[in-house]
mmCIF file as Biopython writes it, N, C-alpha, C and O atoms, coordinates in Angstrom:
data_model
#
loop_
_atom_site.group_PDB
_atom_site.id
_atom_site.type_symbol
_atom_site.label_atom_id
_atom_site.label_alt_id
_atom_site.label_comp_id
_atom_site.label_asym_id
_atom_site.label_entity_id
_atom_site.label_seq_id
_atom_site.pdbx_PDB_ins_code
_atom_site.Cartn_x
_atom_site.Cartn_y
_atom_site.Cartn_z
_atom_site.occupancy
_atom_site.B_iso_or_equiv
_atom_site.auth_seq_id
_atom_site.auth_asym_id
_atom_site.pdbx_PDB_model_num
ATOM 1   N N  . MET A ? 1  ? 0.843  -1.383 0.628  1.0 0.0 1  A 1 
ATOM 2   C CA . MET A ? 1  ? -0.101 -0.175 -0.154 1.0 0.0 1  A 1 
ATOM 3   C C  . MET A ? 1  ? 0.804  1.202  0.103  1.0 0.0 1  A 1 
ATOM 4   O O  . MET A ? 1  ? 1.682  1.327  0.956  1.0 0.0 1  A 1 
ATOM 5   N N  . THR A ? 2  ? 0.377  2.162  -0.822 1.0 0.0 2  A 1 
ATOM 6   C CA . THR A ? 2  ? 1.363  3.325  -0.852 1.0 0.0 2  A 1 
ATOM 7   C C  . THR A ? 2  ? 0.987  4.283  0.102  1.0 0.0 2  A 1 
ATOM 8   O O  . THR A ? 2  ? -0.148 4.149  0.559  1.0 0.0 2  A 1 
ATOM 9   N N  . THR A ? 3  ? 1.833  5.447  0.614  1.0 0.0 3  A 1 
ATOM 10  C CA . THR A ? 3  ? 1.419  5.930  1.504  1.0 0.0 3  A 1 
ATOM 11  C C  . THR A ? 3  ? 1.130  7.318  0.352  1.0 0.0 3  A 1 
ATOM 12  O O  . THR A ? 3  ? 1.608  7.601  -0.747 1.0 0.0 3  A 1 
ATOM 13  N N  . PRO A ? 4  ? -0.122 8.106  1.447  1.0 0.0 4  A 1 
ATOM 14  C CA . PRO A ? 4  ? -0.665 9.175  0.224  1.0 0.0 4  A 1 
ATOM 15  C C  . PRO A ? 4  ? 0.362  10.408 0.420  1.0 0.0 4  A 1 
ATOM 16  O O  . PRO A ? 4  ? 0.963  10.520 1.488  1.0 0.0 4  A 1 
ATOM 17  N N  . VAL A ? 5  ? 0.513  11.148 -0.425 1.0 0.0 5  A 1 
ATOM 18  C CA . VAL A ? 5  ? 1.204  11.979 -0.786 1.0 0.0 5  A 1 
ATOM 19  C C  . VAL A ? 5  ? 0.408  13.660 -0.515 1.0 0.0 5  A 1 
ATOM 20  O O  . VAL A ? 5  ? -0.515 14.223 -1.103 1.0 0.0 5  A 1 
ATOM 21  N N  . LYS A ? 6  ? 1.327  14.088 0.712  1.0 0.0 6  A 1 
ATOM 22  C CA . LYS A ? 6  ? 0.604  15.882 1.223  1.0 0.0 6  A 1 
ATOM 23  C C  . LYS A ? 6  ? 1.452  16.450 0.359  1.0 0.0 6  A 1 
ATOM 24  O O  . LYS A ? 6  ? 2.365  15.968 -0.311 1.0 0.0 6  A 1 
ATOM 25  N N  . LEU A ? 7  ? 0.789  18.174 0.518  1.0 0.0 7  A 1 
ATOM 26  C CA . LEU A ? 7  ? 1.727  19.087 0.054  1.0 0.0 7  A 1 
ATOM 27  C C  . LEU A ? 7  ? 2.189  20.189 1.313  1.0 0.0 7  A 1 
ATOM 28  O O  . LEU A ? 7  ? 1.551  20.628 2.269  1.0 0.0 7  A 1 
ATOM 29  N N  . GLN A ? 8  ? 3.324  20.371 0.937  1.0 0.0 8  A 1 
ATOM 30  C CA . GLN A ? 8  ? 4.163  21.170 2.242  1.0 0.0 8  A 1 
ATOM 31  C C  . GLN A ? 8  ? 4.191  22.544 1.387  1.0 0.0 8  A 1 
ATOM 32  O O  . GLN A ? 8  ? 4.859  22.558 0.353  1.0 0.0 8  A 1 
ATOM 33  N N  . VAL A ? 9  ? 3.446  23.757 1.812  1.0 0.0 9  A 1 
ATOM 34  C CA . VAL A ? 9  ? 3.361  24.757 1.587  1.0 0.0 9  A 1 
ATOM 35  C C  . VAL A ? 9  ? 3.400  25.848 2.314  1.0 0.0 9  A 1 
ATOM 36  O O  . VAL A ? 9  ? 2.721  26.244 3.262  1.0 0.0 9  A 1 
ATOM 37  N N  . LYS A ? 10 ? 4.695  26.470 1.473  1.0 0.0 10 A 1 
ATOM 38  C CA . LYS A ? 10 ? 5.108  27.624 2.664  1.0 0.0 10 A 1 
ATOM 39  C C  . LYS A ? 10 ? 5.066  29.203 1.825  1.0 0.0 10 A 1 
ATOM 40  O O  . LYS A ? 10 ? 5.458  29.301 0.662  1.0 0.0 10 A 1 
ATOM 41  N N  . GLN A ? 11 ? 4.656  30.108 2.429  1.0 0.0 11 A 1 
ATOM 42  C CA . GLN A ? 11 ? 4.491  31.371 1.912  1.0 0.0 11 A 1 
ATOM 43  C C  . GLN A ? 11 ? 5.967  31.984 1.854  1.0 0.0 11 A 1 
ATOM 44  O O  . GLN A ? 11 ? 6.830  31.606 2.646  1.0 0.0 11 A 1 
ATOM 45  N N  . VAL A ? 12 ? 6.176  32.818 1.010  1.0 0.0 12 A 1 
ATOM 46  C CA . VAL A ? 12 ? 7.367  33.128 0.295  1.0 0.0 12 A 1 
ATOM 47  C C  . VAL A ? 12 ? 7.134  34.775 0.208  1.0 0.0 12 A 1 
ATOM 48  O O  . VAL A ? 12 ? 8.166  35.442 0.123  1.0 0.0 12 A 1 
ATOM 49  N N  . ALA A ? 13 ? 5.916  35.456 0.221  1.0 0.0 13 A 1 
ATOM 50  C CA . ALA A ? 13 ? 5.927  36.487 -0.289 1.0 0.0 13 A 1 
ATOM 51  C C  . ALA A ? 13 ? 4.560  37.216 0.718  1.0 0.0 13 A 1 
ATOM 52  O O  . ALA A ? 13 ? 3.630  36.588 1.222  1.0 0.0 13 A 1 
ATOM 53  N N  . SER A ? 14 ? 4.782  38.521 0.784  1.0 0.0 14 A 1 
ATOM 54  C CA . SER A ? 14 ? 3.695  39.254 1.739  1.0 0.0 14 A 1 
ATOM 55  C C  . SER A ? 14 ? 2.557  39.368 0.758  1.0 0.0 14 A 1 
ATOM 56  O O  . SER A ? 14 ? 2.761  39.410 -0.455 1.0 0.0 14 A 1 
ATOM 57  N N  . THR A ? 15 ? 1.206  39.424 1.361  1.0 0.0 15 A 1 
ATOM 58  C CA . THR A ? 15 ? -0.120 40.134 0.809  1.0 0.0 15 A 1 
ATOM 59  C C  . THR A ? 15 ? -0.368 41.322 0.761  1.0 0.0 15 A 1 
ATOM 60  O O  . THR A ? 15 ? -1.496 41.650 0.394  1.0 0.0 15 A 1 
ATOM 61  N N  . ILE A ? 16 ? 0.356  42.079 1.026  1.0 0.0 16 A 1 
ATOM 62  C CA . ILE A ? 16 ? 0.643  43.380 1.095  1.0 0.0 16 A 1 
ATOM 63  C C  . ILE A ? 16 ? 0.253  44.037 -0.532 1.0 0.0 16 A 1 
ATOM 64  O O  . ILE A ? 16 ? 1.127  43.819 -1.371 1.0 0.0 16 A 1 
ATOM 65  N N  . GLY A ? 17 ? -0.639 44.596 -0.879 1.0 0.0 17 A 1 
ATOM 66  C CA . GLY A ? 17 ? -0.773 45.455 -2.496 1.0 0.0 17 A 1 
ATOM 67  C C  . GLY A ? 17 ? -1.504 44.176 -3.277 1.0 0.0 17 A 1 
ATOM 68  O O  . GLY A ? 17 ? -1.703 44.334 -4.481 1.0 0.0 17 A 1 
ATOM 69  N N  . ARG A ? 18 ? -1.941 42.839 -2.630 1.0 0.0 18 A 1 
ATOM 70  C CA . ARG A ? 18 ? -2.391 42.072 -3.592 1.0 0.0 18 A 1 
ATOM 71  C C  . ARG A ? 18 ? -3.765 42.005 -3.663 1.0 0.0 18 A 1 
ATOM 72  O O  . ARG A ? 18 ? -4.278 42.556 -2.689 1.0 0.0 18 A 1 
ATOM 73  N N  . PRO A ? 19 ? -4.566 41.537 -4.451 1.0 0.0 19 A 1 
ATOM 74  C CA . PRO A ? 19 ? -6.275 41.848 -4.556 1.0 0.0 19 A 1 
ATOM 75  C C  . PRO A ? 19 ? -6.606 40.912 -3.418 1.0 0.0 19 A 1 
ATOM 76  O O  . PRO A ? 19 ? -6.002 39.931 -2.984 1.0 0.0 19 A 1 
ATOM 77  N N  . HIS A ? 20 ? -7.722 41.484 -3.064 1.0 0.0 20 A 1 
ATOM 78  C CA . HIS A ? 20 ? -8.843 40.758 -1.869 1.0 0.0 20 A 1 
ATOM 79  C C  . HIS A ? 20 ? -8.622 39.025 -1.815 1.0 0.0 20 A 1 
ATOM 80  O O  . HIS A ? 20 ? -8.062 38.376 -0.932 1.0 0.0 20 A 1 
ATOM 81  N N  . PRO A ? 21 ? -9.175 38.604 -2.901 1.0 0.0 21 A 1 
ATOM 82  C CA . PRO A ? 21 ? -9.458 37.136 -3.365 1.0 0.0 21 A 1 
ATOM 83  C C  . PRO A ? 21 ? -7.930 36.442 -2.882 1.0 0.0 21 A 1 
ATOM 84  O O  . PRO A ? 21 ? -7.925 35.411 -2.210 1.0 0.0 21 A 1 
ATOM 85  N N  . GLN A ? 22 ? -6.696 37.096 -3.286 1.0 0.0 22 A 1 
ATOM 86  C CA . GLN A ? 22 ? -6.011 36.343 -3.281 1.0 0.0 22 A 1 
ATOM 87  C C  . GLN A ? 22 ? -5.443 35.891 -1.481 1.0 0.0 22 A 1 
ATOM 88  O O  . GLN A ? 22 ? -4.983 34.876 -0.957 1.0 0.0 22 A 1 
ATOM 89  N N  . ARG A ? 23 ? -5.790 37.255 -1.020 1.0 0.0 23 A 1 
ATOM 90  C CA . ARG A ? 23 ? -5.417 37.461 0.624  1.0 0.0 23 A 1 
ATOM 91  C C  . ARG A ? 23 ? -6.315 36.177 1.128  1.0 0.0 23 A 1 
ATOM 92  O O  . ARG A ? 23 ? -5.829 35.406 1.956  1.0 0.0 23 A 1 
ATOM 93  N N  . LEU A ? 24 ? -7.764 35.949 0.557  1.0 0.0 24 A 1 
ATOM 94  C CA . LEU A ? 24 ? -8.316 34.939 1.374  1.0 0.0 24 A 1 
ATOM 95  C C  . LEU A ? 24 ? -8.028 33.495 0.583  1.0 0.0 24 A 1 
ATOM 96  O O  . LEU A ? 24 ? -8.948 32.719 0.839  1.0 0.0 24 A 1 
ATOM 97  N N  . VAL A ? 25 ? -7.510 33.188 0.125  1.0 0.0 25 A 1 
ATOM 98  C CA . VAL A ? 25 ? -6.794 31.712 -0.515 1.0 0.0 25 A 1 
ATOM 99  C C  . VAL A ? 25 ? -5.691 31.628 0.425  1.0 0.0 25 A 1 
ATOM 100 O O  . VAL A ? 25 ? -5.559 30.560 1.024  1.0 0.0 25 A 1 
ATOM 101 N N  . ILE A ? 26 ? -4.785 32.679 0.682  1.0 0.0 26 A 1 
ATOM 102 C CA . ILE A ? 26 ? -3.976 32.666 1.606  1.0 0.0 26 A 1 
ATOM 103 C C  . ILE A ? 26 ? -4.350 32.162 2.940  1.0 0.0 26 A 1 
ATOM 104 O O  . ILE A ? 26 ? -4.082 31.018 3.307  1.0 0.0 26 A 1 
ATOM 105 N N  . ARG A ? 27 ? -4.912 32.944 3.589  1.0 0.0 27 A 1 
ATOM 106 C CA . ARG A ? 27 ? -5.652 32.620 4.843  1.0 0.0 27 A 1 
ATOM 107 C C  . ARG A ? 27 ? -6.636 31.169 4.633  1.0 0.0 27 A 1 
ATOM 108 O O  . ARG A ? 27 ? -6.666 30.598 5.723  1.0 0.0 27 A 1 
ATOM 109 N N  . GLY A ? 28 ? -7.111 30.716 4.017  1.0 0.0 28 A 1 
ATOM 110 C CA . GLY A ? 28 ? -7.511 29.573 4.008  1.0 0.0 28 A 1 
ATOM 111 C C  . GLY A ? 28 ? -7.151 28.155 3.529  1.0 0.0 28 A 1 
ATOM 112 O O  . GLY A ? 28 ? -7.707 27.068 3.690  1.0 0.0 28 A 1 
ATOM 113 N N  . LEU A ? 29 ? -5.905 28.579 2.809  1.0 0.0 29 A 1 
ATOM 114 C CA . LEU A ? 29 ? -5.144 27.460 2.959  1.0 0.0 29 A 1 
ATOM 115 C C  . LEU A ? 29 ? -4.235 27.517 4.445  1.0 0.0 29 A 1 
ATOM 116 O O  . LEU A ? 29 ? -3.398 26.646 4.684  1.0 0.0 29 A 1 
ATOM 117 N N  . GLY A ? 30 ? -4.497 28.594 5.351  1.0 0.0 30 A 1 
ATOM 118 C CA . GLY A ? 30 ? -3.968 28.380 6.584  1.0 0.0 30 A 1 
ATOM 119 C C  . GLY A ? 30 ? -2.856 29.509 7.075  1.0 0.0 30 A 1 
ATOM 120 O O  . GLY A ? 30 ? -2.671 29.907 8.225  1.0 0.0 30 A 1 
ATOM 121 N N  . LEU A ? 31 ? -2.258 29.856 6.014  1.0 0.0 31 A 1 
ATOM 122 C CA . LEU A ? 31 ? -1.048 30.389 6.350  1.0 0.0 31 A 1 
ATOM 123 C C  . LEU A ? 31 ? -1.155 32.174 6.665  1.0 0.0 31 A 1 
ATOM 124 O O  . LEU A ? 31 ? -1.844 33.002 6.070  1.0 0.0 31 A 1 
ATOM 125 N N  . ARG A ? 32 ? -0.392 32.332 7.588  1.0 0.0 32 A 1 
ATOM 126 C CA . ARG A ? 32 ? -0.379 33.558 8.445  1.0 0.0 32 A 1 
ATOM 127 C C  . ARG A ? 32 ? 0.546  34.485 7.900  1.0 0.0 32 A 1 
ATOM 128 O O  . ARG A ? 32 ? 0.311  35.644 8.240  1.0 0.0 32 A 1 
ATOM 129 N N  . GLY A ? 33 ? 1.422  34.345 7.238  1.0 0.0 33 A 1 
ATOM 130 C CA . GLY A ? 33 ? 2.591  35.304 6.604  1.0 0.0 33 A 1 
ATOM 131 C C  . GLY A ? 33 ? 3.510  34.948 5.830  1.0 0.0 33 A 1 
ATOM 132 O O  . GLY A ? 33 ? 3.472  33.843 5.289  1.0 0.0 33 A 1 
ATOM 133 N N  . PRO A ? 34 ? 4.366  35.690 5.658  1.0 0.0 34 A 1 
ATOM 134 C CA . PRO A ? 34 ? 5.434  35.456 4.973  1.0 0.0 34 A 1 
ATOM 135 C C  . PRO A ? 34 ? 6.969  34.386 6.064  1.0 0.0 34 A 1 
ATOM 136 O O  . PRO A ? 34 ? 7.689  34.746 6.996  1.0 0.0 34 A 1 
ATOM 137 N N  . GLY A ? 35 ? 6.892  33.474 5.538  1.0 0.0 35 A 1 
ATOM 138 C CA . GLY A ? 35 ? 7.944  32.383 6.590  1.0 0.0 35 A 1 
ATOM 139 C C  . GLY A ? 35 ? 6.681  31.227 6.715  1.0 0.0 35 A 1 
ATOM 140 O O  . GLY A ? 35 ? 7.056  30.115 6.345  1.0 0.0 35 A 1 
ATOM 141 N N  . SER A ? 36 ? 5.660  31.270 7.039  1.0 0.0 36 A 1 
ATOM 142 C CA . SER A ? 36 ? 4.539  30.156 7.613  1.0 0.0 36 A 1 
ATOM 143 C C  . SER A ? 36 ? 4.431  29.269 6.943  1.0 0.0 36 A 1 
ATOM 144 O O  . SER A ? 36 ? 4.558  29.409 5.727  1.0 0.0 36 A 1 
ATOM 145 N N  . GLU A ? 37 ? 4.171  28.105 7.483  1.0 0.0 37 A 1 
ATOM 146 C CA . GLU A ? 37 ? 4.327  26.654 6.247  1.0 0.0 37 A 1 
ATOM 147 C C  . GLU A ? 37 ? 2.893  26.027 7.138  1.0 0.0 37 A 1 
ATOM 148 O O  . GLU A ? 37 ? 2.524  26.144 8.306  1.0 0.0 37 A 1 
ATOM 149 N N  . VAL A ? 38 ? 2.329  25.313 5.919  1.0 0.0 38 A 1 
ATOM 150 C CA . VAL A ? 38 ? 1.409  24.131 6.244  1.0 0.0 38 A 1 
ATOM 151 C C  . VAL A ? 38 ? 1.357  23.110 5.473  1.0 0.0 38 A 1 
ATOM 152 O O  . VAL A ? 38 ? 1.657  23.259 4.289  1.0 0.0 38 A 1 
ATOM 153 N N  . THR A ? 39 ? 0.961  21.823 5.974  1.0 0.0 39 A 1 
ATOM 154 C CA . THR A ? 39 ? 0.838  20.804 5.181  1.0 0.0 39 A 1 
ATOM 155 C C  . THR A ? 39 ? -0.675 20.699 4.937  1.0 0.0 39 A 1 
ATOM 156 O O  . THR A ? 39 ? -1.540 20.964 5.772  1.0 0.0 39 A 1 
ATOM 157 N N  . VAL A ? 40 ? -0.891 20.242 3.584  1.0 0.0 40 A 1 
ATOM 158 C CA . VAL A ? 40 ? -2.445 19.793 3.084  1.0 0.0 40 A 1 
ATOM 159 C C  . VAL A ? 40 ? -2.540 18.883 2.537  1.0 0.0 40 A 1 
ATOM 160 O O  . VAL A ? 40 ? -1.525 18.501 1.955  1.0 0.0 40 A 1 
ATOM 161 N N  . GLU A ? 41 ? -3.850 18.011 2.421  1.0 0.0 41 A 1 
ATOM 162 C CA . GLU A ? 41 ? -4.065 17.092 1.325  1.0 0.0 41 A 1 
ATOM 163 C C  . GLU A ? 41 ? -3.624 17.451 0.364  1.0 0.0 41 A 1 
ATOM 164 O O  . GLU A ? 41 ? -3.239 18.611 0.215  1.0 0.0 41 A 1 
ATOM 165 N N  . ASN A ? 42 ? -3.551 16.328 -0.768 1.0 0.0 42 A 1 
ATOM 166 C CA . ASN A ? 42 ? -3.254 16.698 -2.205 1.0 0.0 42 A 1 
ATOM 167 C C  . ASN A ? 42 ? -4.956 16.365 -3.049 1.0 0.0 42 A 1 
ATOM 168 O O  . ASN A ? 42 ? -5.167 15.487 -3.886 1.0 0.0 42 A 1 
ATOM 169 N N  . THR A ? 43 ? -5.658 17.062 -2.666 1.0 0.0 43 A 1 
ATOM 170 C CA . THR A ? 43 ? -6.751 17.095 -3.132 1.0 0.0 43 A 1 
ATOM 171 C C  . THR A ? 43 ? -6.785 18.391 -4.563 1.0 0.0 43 A 1 
ATOM 172 O O  . THR A ? 43 ? -5.904 19.237 -4.713 1.0 0.0 43 A 1 
ATOM 173 N N  . PRO A ? 44 ? -7.932 18.249 -5.405 1.0 0.0 44 A 1 
ATOM 174 C CA . PRO A ? 44 ? -7.955 19.048 -6.396 1.0 0.0 44 A 1 
ATOM 175 C C  . PRO A ? 44 ? -8.659 20.642 -5.703 1.0 0.0 44 A 1 
ATOM 176 O O  . PRO A ? 44 ? -8.451 21.774 -6.141 1.0 0.0 44 A 1 
ATOM 177 N N  . SER A ? 45 ? -9.291 20.350 -4.828 1.0 0.0 45 A 1 
ATOM 178 C CA . SER A ? 45 ? -9.634 21.865 -4.238 1.0 0.0 45 A 1 
ATOM 179 C C  . SER A ? 45 ? -8.384 22.722 -3.824 1.0 0.0 45 A 1 
ATOM 180 O O  . SER A ? 45 ? -8.317 23.903 -4.165 1.0 0.0 45 A 1 
ATOM 181 N N  . PHE A ? 46 ? -7.325 22.079 -3.036 1.0 0.0 46 A 1 
ATOM 182 C CA . PHE A ? 46 ? -6.537 22.419 -2.489 1.0 0.0 46 A 1 
ATOM 183 C C  . PHE A ? 46 ? -5.165 22.884 -3.687 1.0 0.0 46 A 1 
ATOM 184 O O  . PHE A ? 46 ? -4.386 23.835 -3.621 1.0 0.0 46 A 1 
ATOM 185 N N  . ARG A ? 47 ? -5.263 21.965 -4.567 1.0 0.0 47 A 1 
ATOM 186 C CA . ARG A ? 47 ? -4.210 22.057 -5.796 1.0 0.0 47 A 1 
ATOM 187 C C  . ARG A ? 47 ? -4.467 23.630 -6.792 1.0 0.0 47 A 1 
ATOM 188 O O  . ARG A ? 47 ? -3.647 24.233 -7.485 1.0 0.0 47 A 1 
ATOM 189 N N  . GLY A ? 48 ? -5.962 23.951 -6.507 1.0 0.0 48 A 1 
ATOM 190 C CA . GLY A ? 48 ? -6.798 24.797 -7.237 1.0 0.0 48 A 1 
ATOM 191 C C  . GLY A ? 48 ? -6.672 26.064 -6.745 1.0 0.0 48 A 1 
ATOM 192 O O  . GLY A ? 48 ? -6.901 27.068 -7.419 1.0 0.0 48 A 1 
ATOM 193 N N  . MET A ? 49 ? -6.113 26.073 -4.935 1.0 0.0 49 A 1 
ATOM 194 C CA . MET A ? 49 ? -5.928 27.256 -4.316 1.0 0.0 49 A 1 
ATOM 195 C C  . MET A ? 49 ? -4.986 27.415 -4.400 1.0 0.0 49 A 1 
ATOM 196 O O  . MET A ? 49 ? -4.686 28.569 -4.092 1.0 0.0 49 A 1 
ATOM 197 N N  . ILE A ? 50 ? -3.791 26.510 -4.841 1.0 0.0 50 A 1 
ATOM 198 C CA . ILE A ? 50 ? -2.649 27.069 -4.435 1.0 0.0 50 A 1 
ATOM 199 C C  . ILE A ? 50 ? -2.156 27.735 -6.033 1.0 0.0 50 A 1 
ATOM 200 O O  . ILE A ? 50 ? -1.436 28.714 -6.228 1.0 0.0 50 A 1 
ATOM 201 N N  . LYS A ? 51 ? -2.800 26.856 -7.028 1.0 0.0 51 A 1 
ATOM 202 C CA . LYS A ? 51 ? -2.952 27.750 -8.347 1.0 0.0 51 A 1 
ATOM 203 C C  . LYS A ? 51 ? -3.069 29.116 -8.401 1.0 0.0 51 A 1 
ATOM 204 O O  . LYS A ? 51 ? -2.525 29.796 -9.271 1.0 0.0 51 A 1 
ATOM 205 N N  . LYS A ? 52 ? -3.755 29.553 -7.511 1.0 0.0 52 A 1 
ATOM 206 C CA . LYS A ? 52 ? -4.235 30.734 -7.801 1.0 0.0 52 A 1 
ATOM 207 C C  . LYS A ? 52 ? -3.044 31.733 -6.747 1.0 0.0 52 A 1 
ATOM 208 O O  . LYS A ? 52 ? -2.731 32.837 -7.193 1.0 0.0 52 A 1 
ATOM 209 N N  . VAL A ? 53 ? -2.663 31.449 -5.891 1.0 0.0 53 A 1 
ATOM 210 C CA . VAL A ? 53 ? -1.133 32.066 -5.041 1.0 0.0 53 A 1 
ATOM 211 C C  . VAL A ? 53 ? -0.066 31.460 -5.378 1.0 0.0 53 A 1 
ATOM 212 O O  . VAL A ? 53 ? 0.822  31.482 -4.525 1.0 0.0 53 A 1 
ATOM 213 N N  . LEU A ? 54 ? 0.197  30.812 -6.531 1.0 0.0 54 A 1 
ATOM 214 C CA . LEU A ? 54 ? 1.460  30.301 -7.046 1.0 0.0 54 A 1 
ATOM 215 C C  . LEU A ? 54 ? 2.725  31.175 -7.032 1.0 0.0 54 A 1 
ATOM 216 O O  . LEU A ? 54 ? 3.863  30.806 -6.741 1.0 0.0 54 A 1 
ATOM 217 N N  . HIS A ? 55 ? 2.318  32.399 -7.398 1.0 0.0 55 A 1 
ATOM 218 C CA . HIS A ? 55 ? 3.314  33.454 -6.896 1.0 0.0 55 A 1 
ATOM 219 C C  . HIS A ? 55 ? 4.124  33.967 -5.653 1.0 0.0 55 A 1 
ATOM 220 O O  . HIS A ? 55 ? 5.227  34.488 -5.485 1.0 0.0 55 A 1 
ATOM 221 N N  . LEU A ? 56 ? 2.983  33.548 -4.791 1.0 0.0 56 A 1 
ATOM 222 C CA . LEU A ? 56 ? 3.352  33.877 -3.335 1.0 0.0 56 A 1 
ATOM 223 C C  . LEU A ? 56 ? 3.566  32.818 -2.494 1.0 0.0 56 A 1 
ATOM 224 O O  . LEU A ? 56 ? 3.760  33.128 -1.318 1.0 0.0 56 A 1 
ATOM 225 N N  . VAL A ? 57 ? 3.589  31.383 -2.835 1.0 0.0 57 A 1 
ATOM 226 C CA . VAL A ? 57 ? 4.282  30.316 -2.131 1.0 0.0 57 A 1 
ATOM 227 C C  . VAL A ? 57 ? 5.091  29.477 -2.790 1.0 0.0 57 A 1 
ATOM 228 O O  . VAL A ? 57 ? 5.331  29.637 -3.986 1.0 0.0 57 A 1 
ATOM 229 N N  . LYS A ? 58 ? 5.619  28.452 -2.047 1.0 0.0 58 A 1 
ATOM 230 C CA . LYS A ? 58 ? 6.756  27.177 -2.462 1.0 0.0 58 A 1 
ATOM 231 C C  . LYS A ? 58 ? 5.957  26.131 -2.246 1.0 0.0 58 A 1 
ATOM 232 O O  . LYS A ? 58 ? 5.150  26.331 -1.338 1.0 0.0 58 A 1 
ATOM 233 N N  . VAL A ? 59 ? 5.892  25.051 -2.777 1.0 0.0 59 A 1 
ATOM 234 C CA . VAL A ? 59 ? 4.754  24.102 -2.811 1.0 0.0 59 A 1 
ATOM 235 C C  . VAL A ? 59 ? 6.122  22.926 -2.625 1.0 0.0 59 A 1 
ATOM 236 O O  . VAL A ? 59 ? 7.223  23.143 -3.132 1.0 0.0 59 A 1 
ATOM 237 N N  . GLU A ? 60 ? 5.885  21.997 -2.018 1.0 0.0 60 A 1 
ATOM 238 C CA . GLU A ? 60 ? 7.133  20.507 -1.920 1.0 0.0 60 A 1 
ATOM 239 C C  . GLU A ? 60 ? 5.848  19.433 -1.934 1.0 0.0 60 A 1 
ATOM 240 O O  . GLU A ? 60 ? 4.651  19.643 -1.741 1.0 0.0 60 A 1 
ATOM 241 N N  . GLU A ? 61 ? 6.517  18.293 -2.217 1.0 0.0 61 A 1 
ATOM 242 C CA . GLU A ? 61 ? 5.607  17.056 -1.843 1.0 0.0 61 A 1 
ATOM 243 C C  . GLU A ? 61 ? 6.217  16.315 -0.900 1.0 0.0 61 A 1 
ATOM 244 O O  . GLU A ? 61 ? 7.417  16.041 -0.901 1.0 0.0 61 A 1 
ATOM 245 N N  . VAL A ? 62 ? 5.374  15.962 -0.041 1.0 0.0 62 A 1 
ATOM 246 C CA . VAL A ? 62 ? 5.901  15.386 1.158  1.0 0.0 62 A 1 
ATOM 247 C C  . VAL A ? 62 ? 5.171  13.719 1.520  1.0 0.0 62 A 1 
ATOM 248 O O  . VAL A ? 62 ? 3.945  13.688 1.627  1.0 0.0 62 A 1 
ATOM 249 N N  . LYS A ? 63 ? 5.851  12.579 1.669  1.0 0.0 63 A 1 
ATOM 250 C CA . LYS A ? 63 ? 5.096  11.525 1.934  1.0 0.0 63 A 1 
ATOM 251 C C  . LYS A ? 63 ? 4.866  11.769 3.528  1.0 0.0 63 A 1 
ATOM 252 O O  . LYS A ? 63 ? 5.733  12.292 4.227  1.0 0.0 63 A 1 
ATOM 253 N N  . SER A ? 64 ? 3.389  11.260 4.115  1.0 0.0 64 A 1 
ATOM 254 C CA . SER A ? 64 ? 3.171  11.120 5.644  1.0 0.0 64 A 1 
ATOM 255 C C  . SER A ? 64 ? 3.181  10.026 5.792  1.0 0.0 64 A 1 
ATOM 256 O O  . SER A ? 64 ? 3.031  9.554  6.919  1.0 0.0 64 A 1 
#
């Protein structure tokens, strides 16, 4: 049985001066500011959120 892959998301840029929807996506991912990290499931909904703010975050796959 394979282990599920999760995504490690790290915010690398600030949301200052960004459109409000992008700020909401960052908050929805659980990020609180530059340097904060969260681990989320690898689902289409999370991938869509990450795609909206890809220029503000760094993403890595991790095995859980």
